[in-house]
GUMARTOR-798604 format. One record per residue (C-alpha): residue in one letter; x, y, z. Coordinates in steps of 0.05 Angstrom, whole numbers, padded with zeros to 5 digits, always signed. Example, Ala and Ser with C-alpha at 12.3 -4.5 7.8 and 13.67 -1.06 7.14 Angstrom:
# residues 2
a+00246-00090+00156;s+00273-00021+00143;
***
This chain:
# residues 69
m-00215+01398-01695;p-00144+01411-01718;k-00084+01399-01672;l-00030+01450-01656;y+00042+01427-01657;f+00102+01467-01633;y+00166+01463-01675;d+00205+01473-01611;v+00186+01421-01559;g+00231+01456-01509;l+00191+01520-01516;a+00126+01481-01508;s+00154+01449-01444;a+00175+01517-01417;l+00106+01545-01430;l+00077+01487-01391;g+00124+01502-01333;v+00170+01441-01341;q+00238+01459-01313;d+00275+01392-01313;a+00270+01320-01337;n+00247+01294-01269;q+00188+01341-01270;l+00170+01319-01340;n+00165+01246-01317;l+00104+01264-01275;h+00074+01318-01320;p+00003+01304-01346;f+00023+01328-01416;k+00084+01282-01422;g+00050+01240-01476;n+00027+01302-01514;l+00098+01330-01515;f+00125+01263-01539;e+00073+01260-01594;n+00091+01332-01613;m+00165+01314-01618;v+00152+01253-01662;i+00106+01291-01710;v+00154+01349-01717;e+00212+01302-01732;l+00170+01267-01785;l+00152+01334-01815;k+00225+01356-01817;q+00245+01290-01849;r+00191+01298-01903;l+00209+01370-01917;n+00284+01353-01922;k+00267+01301-01975;g+00226+01352-02014;k+00160+01320-01998;v+00097+01360-01982;n+00070+01368-01912;n+00013+01317-01915;l+00009+01286-01846;y-00062+01274-01822;f-00099+01244-01763;w-00168+01218-01753;r-00205+01218-01687;n-00269+01178-01675;s-00326+01198-01630;k-00293+01162-01571;g-00229+01204-01578;n-00185+01148-01607;e-00136+01173-01660;i-00099+01146-01719;n-00040+01185-01749;t-00023+01174-01822;r+00024+01200-01873;
***
């Protein structure tokens, strides 16, 4: 199943109801938002270098993931 990444992590946080940094420390999606930020920064870096968007991830049946580029 494909993943959905937001280009604006601040917007994603607002949609999740995060209003300040202290609230984010305890939020159950803290790791997801961090992953989103890292992936989007990698995408921006690749696009600025003229490379194609070819970031992928694999997930096994246990839910473990590997991100590649």
